[in-house]
N, C-alpha and C positions, 0 to 999 in steps of 0.2 A: 490599525486593525489587521492589516496584512501580516505584520510581524507577529502579532499575537496569535494569529491563526497558525502560522508555521511553528512557532515556539511551543504552542500548547497542543494543538491537535496532532501535528506530525510527531511530536515527542511522545504523546500518549499512545499513538498507534504503534510506534516502535516498541514502547514498553509492553504493550498488550500482545505483540506478536513475537518480536525477536527475543526478548528476555525469557518468556516461557519456553521458547525453543532451545535457548542456551541451557536453561535448567533441565529440560527434558534430555538434551544431549549429554549433559554431565551425569544425570541419573543413569541413563542407558550405559554410558561408558563405565561408571563405577560398578554398576550391577554386573555388567558383562565381564569386567575384569575380575570381580570377586567370584563370579560363577565359574569362569574359565580357570582361575587360580585354584578353586576348590576341586574342580575336575582333574586338573593336572596333578595336584598334590595327592589326590586319591589314587591316580594311576601310578605315581612315583612310589607311594606307600605300598601298593599291591606288588609292584615290581621288586622293590627292595625286600619285601617279606618273602616273596618266592625265591629270590636269590639267596637269602639267608638259609632257607630250608634246603635249597639245592646244594649250597656249599657244604652244609653239614652232612648231607647224604653222600656227597662225593668223597669226603674224608672218611666216612664210615665204610664206604665201599673199598677205598684204597687201603685204609688202616683199621681193620676191625679191632674192637677193644676199647678200653677206657682211656680217658685222658688222665695223665699223671704228671705232676710237677716234679722235676728233678733238679738237683743242684750239683754243679761240676766245680771242682777246685774250691769248694767251700763257699763260693759267693756267686758263681755264674749259674743262673737258672735257665732251664730249657724245658719245653713241654713235649711229652711223648704221647702217642696214641697207639695202643696195642703194642707198646714197647718200642715204637719207632719215633724218631724225632720228627715232629710235624714240619720242620724246615725242609725235610727231604721231599715233601709234597708241595712245594711252592708253585710247581707248574699248574696245580689245580687252581689256586687262588689267582695267580698271575694270568692264566689263560682266560678265566672268567672276567677278570678286569679288562683284559685286552678286547674281549668280545663285546662287553656291555658298557665299558666306560665307568663302571662302578668300583669303588674301593671297598676292600674287605679287611676285617681284623678278627682274630680270635683272642679272647681274653681268658686268663685264668684268674678268677676272682676279679680284681680291678686292674690287673696288669696286662698290657697288650703283649702277647707272646708271638704272634705271627700277623703280618700285615702287608698290604700292598702300598701303604702310605710311606712316603719317603720325605726326608728333610731336604734342605737346600743343597746338601752335598751328595744327594742321591742315595743316602743310607736309609734303610728301613727303620722306622721309629719304634722298634720293639723296646719293651721295658717301660714305656710311658703309661701313665695311669688314666683311667676313664674319669669322666665328669662325675662328681659326687652325687648329683641328682640322678644321673643315669644308673649309677651303682645301686642307689636306694630303690628306684622304681622298677628296675629290671632284675638285678641280681637278688637283692634282699626280698623283694615282694614277688619275685618269680613271675613277672608279667611282661609280655612283649610290648614294646613302645615304639611309636613313630614320632620323630622330632623334626621340626621345620627350621630350627635355628640353633642346633647344639654346637658348642665349640669343640673342635677337634684339632688339637695342636695349633691353636691360634686361628683356625679357619672355620667359618660358619658352614655347617653341613645340614642337608636333608638326610636324616639317618634313621635306620631301623635297627633296633637292638632286640636280640632274641636270646632267652636263657639257654645255656648249653648244659646238657645233662649227660651223665655216665649211664651205663646200662642198669645200674641199681636205682636210678631215679634221683641221684644226688646232683644238685646244681653246682657245677664247678666253675662256671664263668659265663661268658656271653659271646655271641657271634654278632659282628657289626657289618652292615652294608650301607654305604652312603655315597652321596654325590655332593660336591660343593654347591652351596645355596646360590652362589653367583651364576653357576651354569643353569640351574633350575629357573632362576629369575630371568635369565636371558631367554630361555625357552618360553616362559610365560609372556615376556615382553614381545617376543617375536610372534606369538599367537594372538596377543591383544592388539598389536599394531594395526593389522588390517581392520579390526573393529573400530579403532580410534579414527583411522582415515575415513572409513565408511560413514561413521556417525558425524564426523566433522564435515565431510562433503555434503551429507544430507542436510545438516543444520545450516551450513553456509548457503546451499542452493535454495532451501526453503526460506531462509532469511532474506536472500536476494529477491525472491519473488514477492515476499511479504513487504519488503521495503519498496519494491517497485510498485506494488499495488497501493501501498500507503501513499507514496509520492503522487501516483496518478489520481488517487482519491482526493488528496489534499489539493492537487492542482485543479481538479474539477470543481471542488468546493470553492477554491480561490476565484475561479472564473465566475461562478455564480455570485460570489461576494462582490467582485469588482462591478459586475452588472448591476447589482442592487445598489451599490454605493453610488454609481453614476446616475441611476434612476432617482435615488434620494436627492441628488443634486439638481434634478430637473432636466437631465440630459436624456430625453425620451427617444432620441434617435439611436441610442446605444443598442448594438446587436448582441444577442446571446450566441455563444460559440456553437456551431452546428454539431460538433462532436459530443457536446453535453446534451443537446436536444435529441440526438440519436440514441442516447442511452435508454434502456428499457427498465431501469431500476428506479429506486426512490429519488436518486439525484436527477434523473431524467424528468420524473414527475415534478420535482421541485423547480427545475429549469422552465418547464412549460407553464407552471403556475406563476413563476416570476415574470415570464413574457406576457402572460395574460394580465397580470397585475400592472405591468408597464403600460399595456394598451389601455386598460381601464383608467389609470392615472393620467395617461396622455389625453384620453377623451375628456376626462374631468377638467384638466388644466387647459387643453388646447381647443376644445370644442364647446360650442354654444349648446347649453342643455336643452333649449327649446327646439331649435331647428336642426341640430346635428351637424351644422357647418362649423368650420374652424372659426375661432373667435379672434378679436382684435389683437390679443396678446400674441397669438400664433403668427398673425400677419406681421406685426412689428418685428418679431424675432426672425422670421424666415424670408420676408420679402427682400431685404438687402442681400441675402444669400442667393436667392433666385436671380436677382438682377446681376450680381457679380458673376454667376455662372453663365448667364446669357451673354454678357459682354465678353467674357473670356473665350467662349466658344463661337462668338460672332454670329449669334442667332437673333431673331426678332423677338420682341417682348412687349406685350400690350396689357394695360389694365383698364377696367371699366368700373367706374363708381356709380352704383345705381341706388335709387331711392323710390319707395312706393309713394305714389301720388296721393295726397290728402289722407294719409294714414291716421293722423290724429282724429280726423272726422269719423273714421271707422271705429276707433276706440270710444269716442265720445257718444256715438250713436248706438252702437251695438254692444259695447262693453269690451273689456280687456280680453276676456276669453275668446270672443269672436276675433279680436285683433291677433291673438296668438295663433288661432287656426289659419288666418290669412297668411301670417308670417311663415308657418310651416308649409303651406301649399306653395307659396312663392319660392321658398328655399328648395323645394323639390324640383321646380323648373330650372332654377339656377344651377343646381347640381348636374342636371342633364346637359345644360349649356356648356359646361367646362369639362365634361367627362372625357378623359383621355387627352385633354388639351391643356388643363391647368387646374386651378384651385378656386373654390368659392368660399368667401369669408364673410361672416356677419360682422360688419364694421361698427355697428352700434344702432340700437333702436330698429328703425325700418330701413337702414342704410346697409348696402352690401358692396363688397369689393370682389370683382372677378379678375383673376389673373390668367392670361393666356401666354404660356411660355414659348410657344412656337408659331404664333400667328401675328401678323401685322394688324394695323388699325382697320384696314379694309376687310380683312378676313374676319376679325372679331366683330365688326359691325354687321357683316352678313349673317354670322351665327346668331347675334343678338336680335336680329330682326325676327327670326323664328321664335326666339324665347319671349320677346315682347308680345307676340301674337298669342302664345300659349298662356302667358300671365293674364292677358286681357280676357281670355276665354274661361279662366278659372271661375267657378261659381261656388262660393262658400255659403252653405245653407245653415242658418241659425234659426230654428223654429219656423216661423212663417216668412222669414226674411232671407233673401239671396243677396250675397255681397259680391260685388265685382270690383276689381281694382286695376289700375294701370301703373306703369313704372317708367321712369326716366333714367337714362344712362349718359354719363360723360366718359368718352373713350380717349385714352392717351397712349401713344406708342413711345417706348423708351428711346432716348437718344443717349449717346455715350457720355455726354457732359453732364447728364442728369444724375442727381442722387434721389433717394427715396422720397425725401420731402418735396422736392421740386416736381417729381412725377405725380405724386398724389395731389399736390396743389393745383396742377394744371387740369388733372382729371376732375377735381372738385369744382374748378371754375367753369368747366364745360357742363357739369351737372347743374350747377346753379343757373347757367345760361339757359339750359333746357327748361328748367323750372320756371324761369322768368318769361319764357317764350312759348308757352302753351302746354308744357308737360307731355307725357306719353310719347317720348321721342328719344332718339339716340343721337348724341351730339359728338361729332368728331372735329368740328371746326367752329370757331366762335361766331362765324357769320353763316347763317343757313344751316341749322340743325336738321337732322333727318326726322321727319314726322313718323 
């Protein structure tokens, strides 16, 4: 049962707490990454767009006039603006690249005529062609476009392309502003990383407390389970853990109910239903333990076996209901006799066993003298009849060499001796019982 509890309840609590937390953490991370990526991409787009416009404006200010494609020596092409070679104004493009970290290019139709981009040898990659998709969407359709993964000379770029116009409104090419996607992704990763750590820390911390709570909850339930298991085995001396009883929640209520159930079961099993005294089963189970504890601690230990005199006559004359009333009244006196000193047990029928755990035979006899007087004075009224009874006791003090059987045997012999020699007496010795 213990294994099943841990393998099922503990596992279910983990599934019900930790798994949803992990899912929530993943959702927050994914959403945050997406949202942050969208914001950064929008910022990059706006920045690249502004820089494209600014580059065009600076060229217009430095070289007023139209862009014109020229051919030198029959094959070499170069681009002029206002009659001046745009390569003369590389300081504009390079200066902006140095300040912003953004690369720039100016295209005539689909050919890169000026650029900050360089190859592995450090040469500007002029004369290279633009992506066909970009050519179609920007140059041919004359619309600005932002790309998050366009290939530029073998490298993925976040890029903005803007149509380039002459003064008469003719589209002659494009302006490009871009940054390697790897650098943008590094920026995104750097921005997302704190979120990842925060979410992970929150999930782990919450999971830790959930697991701790689940473990404590299962541990508490386990303690209640062990208590109930032992009670089911008849171990009515089992104690409920105080930390469970101190709880103010449902588990605390359950623990208190379990303790009450234990008490009720113990009373049902260990106590006589009529008199409320412990029964013979309890006596047979616990008397050896009492004796062993007494011998170990070198204390005195005395038992008194008592029997109501002529009780059968009471039942025969007045009925069993009257006899039961007499038994209950006598049991009340016997309970007072041992209060704080020992245990009263209904040994069977009208026979009772009194256990004095800290008194010797003389002390027990002195105590029983008063009890015998009280029993003699009891008046049980049944209709017009008043019933009075007496009681005889055989007292025996424990000796180290005795076992339970021998102790009870000698107490019974003294009781029998008292019965045979006048009743209504306390017998501590076989010769001369006490009247």
